N, CA, C and O atoms as a CHARMM CRD file, in Angstrom:
* protein
*
  352
    1    1 MET  N    187.72000 -40.56100 -87.35800 PROA 1      0.00000
    2    1 MET  CA   187.70700 -40.80000 -86.00800 PROA 1      0.00000
    3    1 MET  C    188.40200 -40.91500 -85.57100 PROA 1      0.00000
    4    1 MET  O    189.58400 -40.84900 -85.90800 PROA 1      0.00000
    5    2 ALA  N    187.45200 -41.35900 -83.69600 PROA 2      0.00000
    6    2 ALA  CA   188.52000 -41.28500 -82.59000 PROA 2      0.00000
    7    2 ALA  C    188.94400 -42.02500 -81.99500 PROA 2      0.00000
    8    2 ALA  O    188.20700 -42.98900 -82.20100 PROA 2      0.00000
    9    3 ASN  N    189.56500 -42.27600 -81.43000 PROA 3      0.00000
   10    3 ASN  CA   190.24200 -43.99300 -80.53500 PROA 3      0.00000
   11    3 ASN  C    189.85600 -44.40800 -79.67000 PROA 3      0.00000
   12    3 ASN  O    190.08400 -43.96400 -78.54400 PROA 3      0.00000
   13    4 LYS  N    189.03600 -45.54700 -79.96600 PROA 4      0.00000
   14    4 LYS  CA   188.25900 -45.18200 -78.36100 PROA 4      0.00000
   15    4 LYS  C    189.18400 -46.57800 -77.88000 PROA 4      0.00000
   16    4 LYS  O    189.83200 -47.33300 -78.60300 PROA 4      0.00000
   17    5 PRO  N    188.98800 -46.61900 -76.38500 PROA 5      0.00000
   18    5 PRO  CA   189.76600 -48.36200 -76.22200 PROA 5      0.00000
   19    5 PRO  C    189.42300 -48.74800 -76.02500 PROA 5      0.00000
   20    5 PRO  O    188.22400 -48.50900 -76.17100 PROA 5      0.00000
   21    6 ASP  N    189.74700 -49.81100 -75.46000 PROA 6      0.00000
   22    6 ASP  CA   190.17500 -51.07700 -75.65900 PROA 6      0.00000
   23    6 ASP  C    189.28400 -51.63600 -74.56400 PROA 6      0.00000
   24    6 ASP  O    189.66700 -51.68900 -73.39500 PROA 6      0.00000
   25    7 SER  N    188.08700 -52.05100 -74.96200 PROA 7      0.00000
   26    7 SER  CA   186.97500 -52.86000 -73.55800 PROA 7      0.00000
   27    7 SER  C    187.99900 -53.87000 -73.11200 PROA 7      0.00000
   28    7 SER  O    188.28400 -53.81800 -71.91600 PROA 7      0.00000
   29    8 LYS  N    188.68300 -54.89200 -73.93600 PROA 8      0.00000
   30    8 LYS  CA   188.93500 -56.35700 -73.62300 PROA 8      0.00000
   31    8 LYS  C    190.14100 -56.30000 -72.69200 PROA 8      0.00000
   32    8 LYS  O    190.57900 -57.20500 -71.98300 PROA 8      0.00000
   33    9 LYS  N    190.62500 -54.95000 -72.85100 PROA 9      0.00000
   34    9 LYS  CA   192.39600 -55.23800 -72.36100 PROA 9      0.00000
   35    9 LYS  C    192.04600 -54.46200 -70.85000 PROA 9      0.00000
   36    9 LYS  O    191.45400 -53.41600 -70.58200 PROA 9      0.00000
   37   10 SER  N    192.77900 -55.61100 -69.93400 PROA 10     0.00000
   38   10 SER  CA   192.56500 -54.87600 -68.91400 PROA 10     0.00000
   39   10 SER  C    193.97900 -54.02800 -68.35600 PROA 10     0.00000
   40   10 SER  O    195.08000 -54.09700 -68.90300 PROA 10     0.00000
   41   11 PRO  N    193.63500 -53.18100 -67.07500 PROA 11     0.00000
   42   11 PRO  CA   195.23600 -52.09000 -67.33200 PROA 11     0.00000
   43   11 PRO  C    196.67600 -53.12500 -66.45800 PROA 11     0.00000
   44   11 PRO  O    196.32800 -53.99300 -65.65800 PROA 11     0.00000
   45   12 ALA  N    198.04300 -52.91800 -66.70500 PROA 12     0.00000
   46   12 ALA  CA   199.02900 -54.35900 -66.48000 PROA 12     0.00000
   47   12 ALA  C    198.84700 -54.10800 -64.98000 PROA 12     0.00000
   48   12 ALA  O    198.88700 -55.23100 -64.47800 PROA 12     0.00000
   49   13 GLY  N    198.66100 -53.17000 -63.97600 PROA 13     0.00000
   50   13 GLY  CA   198.85100 -52.97300 -62.78800 PROA 13     0.00000
   51   13 GLY  C    197.52600 -53.83900 -61.54800 PROA 13     0.00000
   52   13 GLY  O    197.59100 -54.16600 -60.36300 PROA 13     0.00000
   53   14 LYS  N    196.42200 -53.93400 -62.63000 PROA 14     0.00000
   54   14 LYS  CA   195.31900 -53.89100 -62.29900 PROA 14     0.00000
   55   14 LYS  C    195.06700 -55.51100 -61.61500 PROA 14     0.00000
   56   14 LYS  O    195.60600 -56.22900 -62.45700 PROA 14     0.00000
   57   15 LYS  N    194.38500 -56.64900 -60.24500 PROA 15     0.00000
   58   15 LYS  CA   194.16400 -57.82500 -60.45500 PROA 15     0.00000
   59   15 LYS  C    193.41800 -57.98100 -60.72400 PROA 15     0.00000
   60   15 LYS  O    192.43900 -57.38500 -60.27300 PROA 15     0.00000
   61   16 ALA  N    193.31400 -59.19100 -61.95600 PROA 16     0.00000
   62   16 ALA  CA   192.09000 -59.78700 -62.36000 PROA 16     0.00000
   63   16 ALA  C    191.16700 -60.35500 -61.09000 PROA 16     0.00000
   64   16 ALA  O    191.54200 -60.03000 -59.96300 PROA 16     0.00000
   65   17 PRO  N    190.07100 -61.12300 -61.21200 PROA 17     0.00000
   66   17 PRO  CA   188.79200 -61.81100 -59.90700 PROA 17     0.00000
   67   17 PRO  C    189.45500 -62.67200 -59.87100 PROA 17     0.00000
   68   17 PRO  O    189.13200 -63.41200 -60.80000 PROA 17     0.00000
   69   18 GLY  N    190.14600 -63.01900 -59.40100 PROA 18     0.00000
   70   18 GLY  CA   190.27300 -64.36300 -58.45900 PROA 18     0.00000
   71   18 GLY  C    191.70900 -64.99000 -58.26300 PROA 18     0.00000
   72   18 GLY  O    192.00300 -66.08200 -57.77800 PROA 18     0.00000
   73   19 GLY  N    192.85000 -63.60200 -58.98000 PROA 19     0.00000
   74   19 GLY  CA   194.16500 -64.24300 -59.29300 PROA 19     0.00000
   75   19 GLY  C    195.06800 -62.87200 -58.47800 PROA 19     0.00000
   76   19 GLY  O    194.80000 -62.16200 -57.50800 PROA 19     0.00000
   77   20 LYS  N    196.38800 -62.95600 -59.55500 PROA 20     0.00000
   78   20 LYS  CA   197.78700 -61.89300 -58.74000 PROA 20     0.00000
   79   20 LYS  C    198.50100 -61.77900 -59.61700 PROA 20     0.00000
   80   20 LYS  O    199.15700 -62.67200 -60.15200 PROA 20     0.00000
   81   21 THR  N    198.46800 -60.69800 -59.86900 PROA 21     0.00000
   82   21 THR  CA   199.19900 -59.82300 -61.06700 PROA 21     0.00000
   83   21 THR  C    200.81200 -60.05400 -60.61400 PROA 21     0.00000
   84   21 THR  O    201.24600 -59.85300 -59.48000 PROA 21     0.00000
   85   22 ILE  N    201.53600 -60.48900 -61.68800 PROA 22     0.00000
   86   22 ILE  CA   202.75100 -60.76800 -61.59200 PROA 22     0.00000
   87   22 ILE  C    203.69700 -59.43100 -62.20600 PROA 22     0.00000
   88   22 ILE  O    203.31900 -59.06400 -63.31900 PROA 22     0.00000
   89   23 PRO  N    204.58200 -58.85100 -61.77100 PROA 23     0.00000
   90   23 PRO  CA   205.21500 -58.34900 -63.21600 PROA 23     0.00000
   91   23 PRO  C    204.56000 -57.97500 -64.69300 PROA 23     0.00000
   92   23 PRO  O    203.45300 -58.43400 -64.97700 PROA 23     0.00000
   93   24 GLY  N    205.18100 -57.23900 -65.50200 PROA 24     0.00000
   94   24 GLY  CA   204.54000 -57.77800 -66.74700 PROA 24     0.00000
   95   24 GLY  C    202.44100 -58.29500 -67.45500 PROA 24     0.00000
   96   24 GLY  O    201.79900 -58.84200 -68.35200 PROA 24     0.00000
   97   25 GLY  N    202.35200 -57.56800 -66.17500 PROA 25     0.00000
   98   25 GLY  CA   201.29800 -57.91600 -66.08700 PROA 25     0.00000
   99   25 GLY  C    200.38700 -58.50600 -66.64500 PROA 25     0.00000
  100   25 GLY  O    199.44600 -58.11300 -67.33400 PROA 25     0.00000
  101   26 LYS  N    200.94400 -60.16800 -66.07700 PROA 26     0.00000
  102   26 LYS  CA   200.53800 -61.47100 -66.36700 PROA 26     0.00000
  103   26 LYS  C    199.78900 -62.16400 -64.99700 PROA 26     0.00000
  104   26 LYS  O    200.63400 -62.13300 -64.10300 PROA 26     0.00000
  105   27 THR  N    199.02800 -62.53400 -64.69100 PROA 27     0.00000
  106   27 THR  CA   197.43000 -63.04400 -63.39800 PROA 27     0.00000
  107   27 THR  C    197.98100 -64.14600 -63.54800 PROA 27     0.00000
  108   27 THR  O    198.18700 -64.46500 -64.71900 PROA 27     0.00000
  109   28 ILE  N    198.37100 -65.01400 -62.58100 PROA 28     0.00000
  110   28 ILE  CA   198.12800 -66.11300 -62.41400 PROA 28     0.00000
  111   28 ILE  C    196.41100 -66.30300 -61.55400 PROA 28     0.00000
  112   28 ILE  O    195.74500 -65.74000 -60.68600 PROA 28     0.00000
  113   29 PRO  N    196.35000 -67.16000 -62.23900 PROA 29     0.00000
  114   29 PRO  CA   195.01700 -68.18000 -61.86900 PROA 29     0.00000
  115   29 PRO  C    195.08900 -68.16000 -60.02300 PROA 29     0.00000
  116   29 PRO  O    196.08800 -68.43900 -59.36000 PROA 29     0.00000
  117   30 GLY  N    193.97500 -67.82300 -59.57900 PROA 30     0.00000
  118   30 GLY  CA   193.89700 -68.14600 -58.09500 PROA 30     0.00000
  119   30 GLY  C    194.62400 -67.83700 -57.19100 PROA 30     0.00000
  120   30 GLY  O    194.46100 -68.10900 -56.00200 PROA 30     0.00000
  121   31 GLY  N    195.82000 -67.01500 -57.85800 PROA 31     0.00000
  122   31 GLY  CA   196.94300 -66.52000 -56.83200 PROA 31     0.00000
  123   31 GLY  C    197.59500 -67.83500 -56.05600 PROA 31     0.00000
  124   31 GLY  O    198.47500 -67.23400 -55.44100 PROA 31     0.00000
  125   32 LYS  N    197.70400 -68.76600 -55.79700 PROA 32     0.00000
  126   32 LYS  CA   198.43400 -69.86000 -55.04000 PROA 32     0.00000
  127   32 LYS  C    199.79900 -69.73100 -54.90400 PROA 32     0.00000
  128   32 LYS  O    200.61900 -69.69000 -55.82200 PROA 32     0.00000
  129   33 THR  N    199.93200 -69.69200 -54.15200 PROA 33     0.00000
  130   33 THR  CA   201.48400 -69.64500 -53.39100 PROA 33     0.00000
  131   33 THR  C    201.91500 -70.77000 -52.32200 PROA 33     0.00000
  132   33 THR  O    201.07100 -71.01200 -51.45900 PROA 33     0.00000
  133   34 ILE  N    202.64100 -71.20000 -52.29200 PROA 34     0.00000
  134   34 ILE  CA   204.29200 -71.91200 -51.97200 PROA 34     0.00000
  135   34 ILE  C    204.65500 -71.17400 -50.39600 PROA 34     0.00000
  136   34 ILE  O    205.64900 -70.45300 -50.31200 PROA 34     0.00000
  137   35 LYS  N    204.17900 -71.30500 -49.74000 PROA 35     0.00000
  138   35 LYS  CA   205.29900 -71.05800 -48.16500 PROA 35     0.00000
  139   35 LYS  C    206.82600 -72.11100 -47.70100 PROA 35     0.00000
  140   35 LYS  O    206.73400 -73.11000 -46.98900 PROA 35     0.00000
  141   36 VAL  N    207.98800 -71.65700 -48.22200 PROA 36     0.00000
  142   36 VAL  CA   209.15200 -72.45200 -48.09100 PROA 36     0.00000
  143   36 VAL  C    210.11200 -71.93500 -47.15300 PROA 36     0.00000
  144   36 VAL  O    210.40300 -70.75600 -47.35100 PROA 36     0.00000
  145   37 THR  N    210.76900 -72.58500 -46.04000 PROA 37     0.00000
  146   37 THR  CA   211.32900 -72.22500 -45.29600 PROA 37     0.00000
  147   37 THR  C    212.46800 -73.04200 -44.92200 PROA 37     0.00000
  148   37 THR  O    212.34600 -74.12800 -44.35500 PROA 37     0.00000
  149   38 LEU  N    214.33900 -72.15400 -45.45900 PROA 38     0.00000
  150   38 LEU  CA   214.72800 -73.42500 -44.72300 PROA 38     0.00000
  151   38 LEU  C    215.30400 -74.04300 -44.05800 PROA 38     0.00000
  152   38 LEU  O    215.90200 -73.15200 -43.45500 PROA 38     0.00000
  153   39 VAL  N    215.67100 -75.01500 -43.59900 PROA 39     0.00000
  154   39 VAL  CA   215.78500 -75.29400 -41.94800 PROA 39     0.00000
  155   39 VAL  C    216.77900 -76.21700 -41.80000 PROA 39     0.00000
  156   39 VAL  O    216.94100 -76.63800 -40.65500 PROA 39     0.00000
  157   40 HSD  N    217.62500 -76.72500 -42.83200 PROA 40     0.00000
  158   40 HSD  CA   218.69400 -76.97200 -42.53700 PROA 40     0.00000
  159   40 HSD  C    219.79700 -76.96700 -42.80700 PROA 40     0.00000
  160   40 HSD  O    220.09400 -77.30500 -43.95300 PROA 40     0.00000
  161   41 SER  N    220.75300 -76.61900 -41.95500 PROA 41     0.00000
  162   41 SER  CA   222.70900 -75.72600 -42.80800 PROA 41     0.00000
  163   41 SER  C    222.81500 -76.09500 -44.99800 PROA 41     0.00000
  164   41 SER  O    222.01100 -76.84000 -45.55900 PROA 41     0.00000
  165   42 LEU  N    223.58500 -75.59600 -45.49900 PROA 42     0.00000
  166   42 LEU  CA   223.75700 -75.60100 -46.80400 PROA 42     0.00000
  167   42 LEU  C    225.20100 -76.26900 -46.30300 PROA 42     0.00000
  168   42 LEU  O    225.60400 -77.20200 -46.99700 PROA 42     0.00000
  169   43 ILE  N    226.04200 -75.86300 -45.12600 PROA 43     0.00000
  170   43 ILE  CA   227.66000 -76.37800 -45.09100 PROA 43     0.00000
  171   43 ILE  C    227.10700 -78.44300 -45.55700 PROA 43     0.00000
  172   43 ILE  O    226.07000 -79.08300 -45.38500 PROA 43     0.00000
  173   44 ASN  N    228.42600 -78.76600 -46.14400 PROA 44     0.00000
  174   44 ASN  CA   228.24800 -80.05700 -47.17800 PROA 44     0.00000
  175   44 ASN  C    227.61500 -80.55400 -48.01600 PROA 44     0.00000
  176   44 ASN  O    227.51800 -81.71700 -48.41000 PROA 44     0.00000
  177   45 THR  N    226.91800 -79.13600 -48.45800 PROA 45     0.00000
  178   45 THR  CA   225.74600 -79.30000 -49.52900 PROA 45     0.00000
  179   45 THR  C    226.73900 -79.83800 -50.73100 PROA 45     0.00000
  180   45 THR  O    227.95600 -80.00300 -50.66100 PROA 45     0.00000
  181   46 LYS  N    226.04700 -80.01500 -51.62100 PROA 46     0.00000
  182   46 LYS  CA   226.43500 -79.95600 -52.95700 PROA 46     0.00000
  183   46 LYS  C    226.35400 -78.99100 -53.70100 PROA 46     0.00000
  184   46 LYS  O    225.16300 -78.88600 -53.99600 PROA 46     0.00000
  185   47 SER  N    226.90300 -78.25600 -54.15700 PROA 47     0.00000
  186   47 SER  CA   227.34700 -76.99500 -54.73600 PROA 47     0.00000
  187   47 SER  C    225.89600 -76.27400 -55.81500 PROA 47     0.00000
  188   47 SER  O    225.61500 -75.07900 -55.91200 PROA 47     0.00000
  189   48 ASP  N    225.18400 -77.45400 -56.51000 PROA 48     0.00000
  190   48 ASP  CA   223.77500 -77.44200 -57.12500 PROA 48     0.00000
  191   48 ASP  C    222.27600 -76.67800 -56.31300 PROA 48     0.00000
  192   48 ASP  O    221.35400 -75.94900 -56.67700 PROA 48     0.00000
  193   49 HSD  N    222.70700 -77.34400 -55.05600 PROA 49     0.00000
  194   49 HSD  CA   221.50100 -77.40100 -53.92500 PROA 49     0.00000
  195   49 HSD  C    221.98000 -76.31500 -53.45800 PROA 49     0.00000
  196   49 HSD  O    221.01700 -75.73400 -52.95800 PROA 49     0.00000
  197   50 ARG  N    223.26200 -75.45400 -53.27300 PROA 50     0.00000
  198   50 ARG  CA   223.46900 -74.51200 -52.51200 PROA 50     0.00000
  199   50 ARG  C    222.37900 -73.56200 -53.71400 PROA 50     0.00000
  200   50 ARG  O    221.28600 -73.03800 -53.49600 PROA 50     0.00000
  201   51 ALA  N    223.08100 -73.60900 -54.82100 PROA 51     0.00000
  202   51 ALA  CA   222.61400 -72.36900 -56.34200 PROA 51     0.00000
  203   51 ALA  C    220.67900 -72.70200 -56.41600 PROA 51     0.00000
  204   51 ALA  O    220.00000 -71.81700 -56.93600 PROA 51     0.00000
  205   52 THR  N    219.89000 -74.11100 -55.82000 PROA 52     0.00000
  206   52 THR  CA   218.69900 -73.92500 -56.08300 PROA 52     0.00000
  207   52 THR  C    218.55700 -73.09400 -55.20700 PROA 52     0.00000
  208   52 THR  O    218.41400 -71.94100 -55.61600 PROA 52     0.00000
  209   53 VAL  N    218.53300 -73.35900 -53.37300 PROA 53     0.00000
  210   53 VAL  CA   218.15300 -72.71300 -52.49600 PROA 53     0.00000
  211   53 VAL  C    218.36500 -70.84900 -52.64300 PROA 53     0.00000
  212   53 VAL  O    217.70000 -70.00100 -52.04800 PROA 53     0.00000
  213   54 ARG  N    219.46400 -70.62700 -53.59300 PROA 54     0.00000
  214   54 ARG  CA   219.39600 -69.07800 -53.06900 PROA 54     0.00000
  215   54 ARG  C    218.71500 -69.51600 -54.35600 PROA 54     0.00000
  216   54 ARG  O    219.40000 -68.62400 -54.85700 PROA 54     0.00000
  217   55 GLY  N    218.07500 -69.99000 -55.31500 PROA 55     0.00000
  218   55 GLY  CA   217.26400 -69.89000 -56.72600 PROA 55     0.00000
  219   55 GLY  C    215.82700 -69.32100 -56.60000 PROA 55     0.00000
  220   55 GLY  O    215.09500 -68.69400 -57.36700 PROA 55     0.00000
  221   56 LEU  N    215.65900 -69.98800 -54.77900 PROA 56     0.00000
  222   56 LEU  CA   214.13000 -69.92100 -54.14000 PROA 56     0.00000
  223   56 LEU  C    214.03400 -68.75600 -53.51000 PROA 56     0.00000
  224   56 LEU  O    213.07300 -68.59900 -52.75700 PROA 56     0.00000
  225   57 GLY  N    215.17300 -67.50600 -53.70700 PROA 57     0.00000
  226   57 GLY  CA   215.21300 -66.70100 -52.45400 PROA 57     0.00000
  227   57 GLY  C    215.62900 -66.59600 -50.66900 PROA 57     0.00000
  228   57 GLY  O    215.79600 -65.71800 -49.82300 PROA 57     0.00000
  229   58 LEU  N    215.66100 -68.09600 -50.76700 PROA 58     0.00000
  230   58 LEU  CA   216.05900 -68.79400 -49.11900 PROA 58     0.00000
  231   58 LEU  C    217.71300 -67.96400 -48.84200 PROA 58     0.00000
  232   58 LEU  O    218.63900 -68.01300 -49.65200 PROA 58     0.00000
  233   59 ARG  N    217.74400 -67.33400 -47.68100 PROA 59     0.00000
  234   59 ARG  CA   219.52000 -66.76300 -47.27900 PROA 59     0.00000
  235   59 ARG  C    219.46200 -67.27600 -47.07100 PROA 59     0.00000
  236   59 ARG  O    219.71500 -68.25100 -47.77900 PROA 59     0.00000
  237   60 ARG  N    218.88100 -67.46200 -45.29200 PROA 60     0.00000
  238   60 ARG  CA   219.82400 -67.93700 -44.16700 PROA 60     0.00000
  239   60 ARG  C    218.38200 -69.05800 -43.62200 PROA 60     0.00000
  240   60 ARG  O    217.22600 -69.01100 -44.04300 PROA 60     0.00000
  241   61 LEU  N    218.98600 -70.03600 -42.53600 PROA 61     0.00000
  242   61 LEU  CA   218.43300 -70.71400 -41.43100 PROA 61     0.00000
  243   61 LEU  C    217.21600 -70.40300 -41.25900 PROA 61     0.00000
  244   61 LEU  O    217.41400 -69.19200 -41.15700 PROA 61     0.00000
  245   62 ASN  N    215.99500 -70.51800 -41.12900 PROA 62     0.00000
  246   62 ASN  CA   214.99200 -70.62800 -40.75900 PROA 62     0.00000
  247   62 ASN  C    214.19200 -69.47700 -41.67600 PROA 62     0.00000
  248   62 ASN  O    212.98500 -69.39600 -41.44600 PROA 62     0.00000
  249   63 HSD  N    214.67300 -68.69200 -42.56300 PROA 63     0.00000
  250   63 HSD  CA   214.32700 -67.61700 -43.54000 PROA 63     0.00000
  251   63 HSD  C    213.44900 -68.20000 -44.03000 PROA 63     0.00000
  252   63 HSD  O    213.49300 -69.43000 -44.05900 PROA 63     0.00000
  253   64 THR  N    212.16000 -67.35800 -44.67600 PROA 64     0.00000
  254   64 THR  CA   210.96900 -68.13100 -44.80900 PROA 64     0.00000
  255   64 THR  C    210.41200 -67.03700 -46.19600 PROA 64     0.00000
  256   64 THR  O    210.16100 -65.86500 -45.91500 PROA 64     0.00000
  257   65 VAL  N    210.28100 -67.43800 -47.39200 PROA 65     0.00000
  258   65 VAL  CA   209.19500 -67.02900 -48.78600 PROA 65     0.00000
  259   65 VAL  C    208.45800 -67.15600 -48.62600 PROA 65     0.00000
  260   65 VAL  O    208.14800 -67.49300 -47.48300 PROA 65     0.00000
  261   66 GLU  N    207.54000 -67.01200 -49.57500 PROA 66     0.00000
  262   66 GLU  CA   206.28000 -66.93400 -50.56500 PROA 66     0.00000
  263   66 GLU  C    206.32300 -66.73100 -51.47200 PROA 66     0.00000
  264   66 GLU  O    206.47100 -65.54100 -51.74800 PROA 66     0.00000
  265   67 LEU  N    206.21600 -67.85800 -52.75200 PROA 67     0.00000
  266   67 LEU  CA   206.69300 -68.12200 -53.86500 PROA 67     0.00000
  267   67 LEU  C    205.31900 -68.66200 -54.64400 PROA 67     0.00000
  268   67 LEU  O    204.37800 -69.28900 -54.15800 PROA 67     0.00000
  269   68 GLU  N    205.54900 -68.14100 -56.22100 PROA 68     0.00000
  270   68 GLU  CA   204.37900 -68.74500 -57.15300 PROA 68     0.00000
  271   68 GLU  C    204.34300 -70.00700 -57.18800 PROA 68     0.00000
  272   68 GLU  O    205.42900 -70.58700 -57.19100 PROA 68     0.00000
  273   69 ASP  N    203.00100 -70.86600 -57.22700 PROA 69     0.00000
  274   69 ASP  CA   202.83000 -72.27100 -57.02900 PROA 69     0.00000
  275   69 ASP  C    203.47400 -72.73500 -58.51600 PROA 69     0.00000
  276   69 ASP  O    203.26700 -73.92000 -58.25700 PROA 69     0.00000
  277   70 THR  N    203.97000 -72.78200 -59.60800 PROA 70     0.00000
  278   70 THR  CA   204.59400 -72.98600 -60.39700 PROA 70     0.00000
  279   70 THR  C    204.85800 -74.40700 -60.32900 PROA 70     0.00000
  280   70 THR  O    205.00400 -74.87300 -59.19900 PROA 70     0.00000
  281   71 PRO  N    204.93900 -75.12800 -61.25300 PROA 71     0.00000
  282   71 PRO  CA   205.99300 -76.19800 -61.85400 PROA 71     0.00000
  283   71 PRO  C    207.29900 -76.14000 -61.58200 PROA 71     0.00000
  284   71 PRO  O    207.76000 -77.05000 -60.89400 PROA 71     0.00000
  285   72 ALA  N    208.24000 -75.00900 -62.07800 PROA 72     0.00000
  286   72 ALA  CA   209.90600 -74.84800 -62.18800 PROA 72     0.00000
  287   72 ALA  C    209.71400 -74.97200 -60.57600 PROA 72     0.00000
  288   72 ALA  O    210.10300 -76.06100 -60.15500 PROA 72     0.00000
  289   73 VAL  N    209.10100 -73.92600 -59.39200 PROA 73     0.00000
  290   73 VAL  CA   209.41100 -73.94100 -58.05400 PROA 73     0.00000
  291   73 VAL  C    208.97800 -75.19300 -57.77500 PROA 73     0.00000
  292   73 VAL  O    209.51900 -75.59200 -56.74400 PROA 73     0.00000
  293   74 ARG  N    208.13200 -76.09700 -58.31400 PROA 74     0.00000
  294   74 ARG  CA   207.39000 -77.26200 -57.54900 PROA 74     0.00000
  295   74 ARG  C    209.34600 -78.36400 -57.74700 PROA 74     0.00000
  296   74 ARG  O    209.96300 -79.13000 -57.00600 PROA 74     0.00000
  297   75 GLY  N    209.58300 -77.79700 -59.11600 PROA 75     0.00000
  298   75 GLY  CA   210.70300 -78.61900 -58.91000 PROA 75     0.00000
  299   75 GLY  C    211.92500 -78.70100 -58.43200 PROA 75     0.00000
  300   75 GLY  O    212.70100 -79.65600 -58.45800 PROA 75     0.00000
  301   76 MET  N    212.12300 -77.06000 -57.75200 PROA 76     0.00000
  302   76 MET  CA   213.10300 -76.33100 -57.40100 PROA 76     0.00000
  303   76 MET  C    213.75300 -76.94500 -56.11100 PROA 76     0.00000
  304   76 MET  O    214.92300 -77.19500 -55.82400 PROA 76     0.00000
  305   77 ILE  N    211.63100 -77.21500 -54.90700 PROA 77     0.00000
  306   77 ILE  CA   211.66400 -77.97300 -54.22200 PROA 77     0.00000
  307   77 ILE  C    211.97300 -79.01600 -53.76300 PROA 77     0.00000
  308   77 ILE  O    212.61000 -79.24700 -52.73500 PROA 77     0.00000
  309   78 SER  N    211.28900 -80.09600 -54.92700 PROA 78     0.00000
  310   78 SER  CA   211.76700 -81.19600 -54.83300 PROA 78     0.00000
  311   78 SER  C    212.99800 -81.90900 -55.31600 PROA 78     0.00000
  312   78 SER  O    213.30500 -83.09800 -55.40700 PROA 78     0.00000
  313   79 LYS  N    213.51200 -80.93300 -55.55400 PROA 79     0.00000
  314   79 LYS  CA   215.22700 -81.13500 -55.58500 PROA 79     0.00000
  315   79 LYS  C    215.75900 -80.95600 -54.18900 PROA 79     0.00000
  316   79 LYS  O    216.36900 -81.93700 -53.76400 PROA 79     0.00000
  317   80 VAL  N    215.66900 -79.97000 -53.41900 PROA 80     0.00000
  318   80 VAL  CA   216.36100 -79.71300 -52.22300 PROA 80     0.00000
  319   80 VAL  C    215.70300 -79.77200 -51.34200 PROA 80     0.00000
  320   80 VAL  O    216.01000 -79.14800 -50.32600 PROA 80     0.00000
  321   81 GLY  N    214.55400 -80.54200 -51.39800 PROA 81     0.00000
  322   81 GLY  CA   213.40900 -80.69800 -50.65000 PROA 81     0.00000
  323   81 GLY  C    213.70500 -81.30500 -48.66400 PROA 81     0.00000
  324   81 GLY  O    213.15400 -80.94400 -47.62400 PROA 81     0.00000
  325   82 TYR  N    214.86700 -82.37400 -48.95900 PROA 82     0.00000
  326   82 TYR  CA   215.64100 -82.26600 -47.35400 PROA 82     0.00000
  327   82 TYR  C    215.97600 -81.15200 -46.78000 PROA 82     0.00000
  328   82 TYR  O    215.75000 -81.24100 -45.57300 PROA 82     0.00000
  329   83 LEU  N    216.43600 -80.07800 -47.09100 PROA 83     0.00000
  330   83 LEU  CA   216.64800 -78.78200 -46.42200 PROA 83     0.00000
  331   83 LEU  C    215.39000 -77.85700 -46.34000 PROA 83     0.00000
  332   83 LEU  O    215.40900 -76.67100 -46.01100 PROA 83     0.00000
  333   84 LEU  N    214.37300 -78.53800 -46.66800 PROA 84     0.00000
  334   84 LEU  CA   213.02900 -76.95900 -46.39100 PROA 84     0.00000
  335   84 LEU  C    211.88200 -78.00100 -45.59300 PROA 84     0.00000
  336   84 LEU  O    211.86700 -79.18400 -45.25200 PROA 84     0.00000
  337   85 GLU  N    211.32700 -77.30900 -45.54600 PROA 85     0.00000
  338   85 GLU  CA   209.64900 -77.88900 -44.88500 PROA 85     0.00000
  339   85 GLU  C    208.89100 -76.53000 -45.95600 PROA 85     0.00000
  340   85 GLU  O    209.05500 -75.32800 -45.75000 PROA 85     0.00000
  341   86 TYR  N    208.57300 -76.76400 -46.39200 PROA 86     0.00000
  342   86 TYR  CA   206.90700 -76.45600 -47.31200 PROA 86     0.00000
  343   86 TYR  C    205.92600 -76.36300 -46.63200 PROA 86     0.00000
  344   86 TYR  O    205.95500 -76.75200 -45.46500 PROA 86     0.00000
  345   87 GLU  N    204.40300 -75.62900 -47.38700 PROA 87     0.00000
  346   87 GLU  CA   203.54500 -75.74500 -46.92600 PROA 87     0.00000
  347   87 GLU  C    202.86300 -74.60200 -48.44100 PROA 87     0.00000
  348   87 GLU  O    203.22100 -73.56700 -49.00300 PROA 87     0.00000
  349   88 ALA  N    201.46200 -75.83300 -48.58100 PROA 88     0.00000
  350   88 ALA  CA   200.80600 -74.97100 -49.88700 PROA 88     0.00000
  351   88 ALA  C    199.89400 -73.75400 -49.38400 PROA 88     0.00000
  352   88 ALA  O    199.33800 -73.02100 -50.20100 PROA 88     0.00000
């Protein structure tokens, strides 16, 4: 008996219709992202706020990153929102 490829599985590297593929082959519906920019200095801020900004991938003033729109990212943005500008 010959092995038939399973037609239900999609290859890990291809995008699903209307979605965005991330490492591991997972697809985020709609591929929604949030643009985040660091606009205020981290001098004299709490250490956990500095760590949160670094966790968002922001390195310096006016640095912009595009992040997936997930509850975890939204929570991080709300925690240090006074340092950031963001748009969906």
